[in-house]
N, C-alpha and C positions, 0 to 999 in steps of 0.2 A: 782784692783792691776795691774799695768802696767808690761810689760815684764822686765823692768829694776828695778822694785820696789822690794827691799829685805825685806820689812815689810810683816806682815801677817803670816798665818799658813803655815809651811813647809809641812803639810800633804794634802794641796790642791794646787798642783803645776801647774795645767793647767788653763791658762787664757781663757776667752771666745773666743778669736781669735784662740788659739791653738785647743780648742775643735771643733770650726767650721771647721778648716782646716782638722782635722781627720775625722769628719763626711762627709765632702765633698770627701775625699779620698776613703771612702768605699761606697759612693753613697746613703747616707740616710740624712733625714732632721733633725732628733732628736735622742737623746740617747735612747728614748723609742722604737724607730723603730728597735733597735738592738735586742729586746726581743719579742718573739712570745708567749705571755701569753694568753691562752684561756679566753674568757670573763666569763666563768662559774667559774673560780677560781681567776680572777683578782680582786684585792682589789679596791673598789670604794669609799674609805674614810668613810665607815660606816660598822661596824661589825654586826649591827642588834641585839645587845645584850643589854637588858635593864640593866641599872646600879643597883647594889645591894650593901648593906652594908656587913660588915664582917660576922655578925651573919647569914644573909640570905645565903651567899655563903657557909659557913660551913654546914648549914642545907642541902643545895642542894647536896653538895659533900657527906655528910653522907648518904643521901637517895640513891645516886647512888652506893656507896660502899656497902650498905646493900644488894644489889642485888647479890653480889658475893656469891658463895657457901661456906658454912662453912666446909672446908675440912681439915683433918690432912694429910699433904702431906708427904708421905714416898717415895718421888721421888729423884733421884740422876742423874746418867749418866752425870756428869760434872757440876751439879748445887747443891751445898751443903749448908745446913742451920746450921751454927755454931753460937753460941751465941757471939754477938759483944758487948763488954762492953760499957757503956755510955761514958766512958772516950774518946773513939775513936771519937765519934760524937762531944764532947765538944772541943777537941783539933783541929780536922780536920776542924771544922766549923769556926775557927778563920778567920777573914777577910784577913789577910796576906797570908793565904794558899788558900782561895777560889778565890781570885782575881789574883793570880800569874799564869803567863803563862809559857812557856819554859824559864828556868832560865838562859838566856844568859847574864844577867847583875849581876855578882856575888857580886858587891858592894852593891846591894840592895836585895839580895836573899840568904844570908848566912844561915839563919835558914832553909829554904826549902832545899837548897843544902845539908846541913848536914843531914837532915832527909832522903833524897834520898841516901846519902852515907851510912847511917846506914842500909837502906833497902838492898842495894847491899851487904853490909857486912853480913847480915843475910843469904842471898842466897849463898854467898861464903862459909860460915860456914856449911850450911846444905848440900851443894852439894860436898864439898871438891875440887871444881874447883877454878881457880885463878881469874876469871873475871866474873862479872855480870853487865848487863846494868840496867838502872833505869826504865825499863819496856817497854813492847810492848803493842799493842792493846789488844790482848787476846792470849790464848794458840794456837789457830789455825794459826794466823799470825806468831807466834813465830816458829811453825813447818815449815811453808812455808819459813821463813827466814833461818832456819837451812838447808833446802834443797838447797837453793841457795848458802849459805856459803860453803856447801860441794863441790859444783861445783868449787868454787874459790880456795879452799885450798887443795883438794885431786888430786893427779896426776894419775887419772884414765882415761881410754880411752872412757868410756861409760857415760850414763846419767840416770841409773836406780836408783830409790829410793824405798826401800822395807818397807812396813808398815804391821802391823798385820791385819788379816782378821777381828778381833773384834776391830773396830775403830769407834768412833762417826762419824755419817754421815756428820755433819757440818765441823768437823775437816778435814775429807778426802776431802770434796768439796773445802775448802779454799786452801789446799795443792795443789790440782789439778789446781786451778787458777794460783797459783804461778808457778807450773810446766809447764803449757802451755806457759807462757811467756818466760820461761828460757829453753825451749826445753828439759824438763826432763820428763821421763816416770815413773809413779807411779804404782807399782805392789804390790799386797797383798800376804803374805805368810800364810800358814795354822796355825791353832791353835789346840792344843790337850788338852782336858779337861779344856778349858778356858785360857790356857797359851800357850807360844810359843812352837810350834812343832820344836824342834831344828834340828831333822834329816831332816825334810822337808825344813827348812830354809837353812841348809847346802847345800842341793841339788839345791836350788835356787840361791845361791851365785855364783858370777863370777867376773872377773876382770873389768867388766863394771858397777859394783854397786858403786855408789857414796856415798850412805848413807843407813844405816839400822836403823829403828825406832822401839822402843819397849816401853811399858808402864808398870808402877807399881805404884799404882794398875791399872788394866786394866779397860776398860769401863764397864765391868761386876763386878768390885770390887775385882777381883782375884789378890793376891799378887804374882808377877812374881818371880819364884825361879831359873830361868836359865839365869840371866842377865850376869854372868861371861862368860857363853858359848857364848851368843850373842856377847859380847864384843870381845871375842877371834876370833870368825868368822869374825867380821868386820875388826879387825886388820890384820888377815891373808890375807885379800883381799884388804887391803889399803883403806877401806871404813870408812867413818865417822860413829861413833856410837852415835845416838841421843836417849836420854831417856826422856820419859814424866812422870811427877809426880806432886806433889804439896807440899808446905811447911809443912803442918801438917803430911803427910805421910813420908816425908823425915826425920822428927825428930826421927822416929822410925825404918825405913827400912834401907837397905844397903846404904852406902854412894856411890853415883854414881861414883865418881872418883875411888873408890876401885874396881869397876867392869869394868873399862875401858871406861866409858862414856866420849865422847869428848864434847858433848853439852847436857845440860839439859833444857827442856822447860816445860811449864805447866801453870796452872792457880794459881797465887799466891793470888787471892782474896778469897780463902778459909779462909784466915785471913783478918779481917777488913771490909769486905763488906757484908757478908751474902748472901743469895740466891737472885739473881737478874734476872735470866732467860734471860740473854742477855749480859749486861755489864760484863766484866771480867778484868783481869790484867795478861797480858802475861809475864811470867818470862823467862829469857834467861841468862844462865851461860855457860861458856866455858873455855878452856885452854888458858893460856897466849900466847901460840904460835899464836893464832888467834886474838889477841887483836885488831889489826888494821883492822880486817875484821868484827868485831862485829857490827850488825845493831843497829840503835837507839842511844839514848843518854847515855853517860858515865859521871859520876861525879868523879872527882879526888880530892885528898887532897894534899895541899902543904903549903907554907908559904908566907905571904905578905912581903912587904919591911920592916916591923917592926919585922919580925920574928914570927908573930902570925900564928897559924894554920888557913888555909883558904881553901875554897872549890870552885870548878869551873867546868863547863862542859869542858871536855878535849878531845883531839884527834878529833877535829871537821873536820879535813881534810877527814874523812870518809863520811861526810854527803853531802846531795844533794845541800845545799845552797853554798857549796864551790866546790865540785867535779862535780856537775851537773850530766850528764849522766853516769859518771864513779863512782858514789857513790855506797856504799855497799848496800844501800836499799833506798826505797822511803818513809820511815816512816817520816811523816811530823810533828807529835806531839807524845805525849805518854800519859800514864795513871798516870801521876805524883801524882795527888791527891789521886788516889786509892792506889798507892804505899806508899804514906804517911800513909794512914789508915792501911795498912798491917804492916808497920814498928811499928806503935804505938801499934797495937794489939799484935805483937810478943814481943815487949818490956814489955807490961803489963803481958803477960803470963810468960815470962822468960823461961829458958831452962827446968826447972822441969815442969812448967805448960804446956808447949808445948808437952812434952813427955806424960804427964797424959792425955791430950786431944787425942793424937794419940792412946794411949792404950785403951781408951774408944771406939775409932773407930774400934778396933779389937774385943773388948769384946761384945759390943752391938749386932752387926750382928751375932756373934757366938751364943749368947744366944737366940736371936730371931729365928734363923734358927733351932736350936734344938727344940724349942717349936712348931714351925710350922710343923716340921717333924713328930710330934706325932699326927697330925690331919689326919684323914682318907682322902685319895685322894690327899695328898700333900707330895712332897719330897723336902727337903731343907737341905743343899744347893745342887744345881745340880752338881756343880763342887766340887770334893773332894780335896779342897785346902783351904789355909788360905785366909780370906777375909778382906777387909778394907771398912767400911761404908755400903757396899751393897753386895747383892748376888742374884742369880737366884733361884726361886722355881718352880718346875714342878707341874702342877695341872692335875688331871684326866679330869676335866671339861675344856671346851675351855677357854683359858686365857682371851679372850675378855669378855666373859660372867661373869667370876669371877671378873674381874676388874670393870665391870659395877655395879655388885651387891655390891662390896666393896665401890664403890662411893656412892651408895644409903645409905650405912651405915656410910658414913662420912670419908672414907679413900681413898686416891689417890695413886695408884701404877702404875708402867709402865707395859704395855702389850707388850712384846718383841718377842713373838713367838706364834705358835698355842696353845701350852700348857705351855708357860713360862711367869712368872711374875718376875719383878725385884723390889726388896724392898731395900730401903735405910733408915738407922736409924743413928741419931746423938744425942748428948746430948739434943738437942732442942725437939726431938720427943720421947725420951726414956720413958717419963711418960705416953705416950698414947699407949704403946705396949700391955698392958693387954686388952684394948678394941679392939685393932686390931686383936689380936689372937682370941678373942671371936667372932669377926665378920668373920674371916676366917673360923673358925670351923662351923659357921652357913651356909656360902655360898659355901664352897669348895666341900663338899661331894656330 
């Protein structure tokens, strides 16, 4: 194709002469010379894998997977195993959803855009706030974005962000990465019996606090009872109040807007995804006052030129492909397909089903803690509070040894302290609790 030739693919714009000129300008002879790939990992046109048929591949995979331990996982701390109906897989696996990228062309993405709009609507209803975006990478990045939003919208002279002492390590680490680039200081405030120590928090507050973060349930499963007090303290110091939760918990607990929350973040994949130990879905909801400061994508509803309801990504002047370095965030894509799964699961449950699921998340840990508390050498729950999905149990024996013995019996729990275990139960593991209690009675004394 010549320089003046308009034929050919618009996605291969460089002619051989243009490529040669660019290589000459940077002083290399070929495009390959731009990349320093060690010979040990460089592809040499042969994988060295013998070809096999489908039956043989399935056999090899099954043999590999059979080496995994057969454990009943009573693990939580941010990763929860709720039953995901097959309907979610069947609908979300449709090709028009799987092959869709960011929905910048509304004329060909109305179905997906409507699903994302419904996802946003679910979050708005659960939080009581005005605006929700159509997802972040995960809860940790949503928290980081909340901190940088606080800097932009609050007229404070300082840059302190206060977080609870009981906070998932990964979430704190991601927040500090965001804070480092934004010149924000992250500080922890004390907890009392697993919840916010409001007196200590009040003593920590100051006019230089940009944001206060609290969670319900906490990383230890405690339902936070002092959210209104936290909200009042934040408002009194003109600080943003950010609340961490999830859609299942929010269907039963206090509405964030009613306790003064300005932003709600968390992992929305407790619906639709199941336990993945990595991938998540960051939810982000806030007040309409901050609409133009919301990071990530927003789906809006309007009408086309025929008067029909239509959906589109809106207010894109916040984004980096338009504002560049002045953008509200550098989120380059989102978890749209996971958000779709969450929306489908929420619709399948309906309001009553969602509340019933949340009630189970209160009842199961309450019943299990009571049974464990009857075992010699075990105290449960450690915190004299209401719990959601999970709780701490104190063991007279070293927790590491008890957890190892439980593993030998086929049960996995978290060892979180010298004499502290954390146990999580959902409807997926409720049937295994008799065996777990028997195993604990055997190994704990």
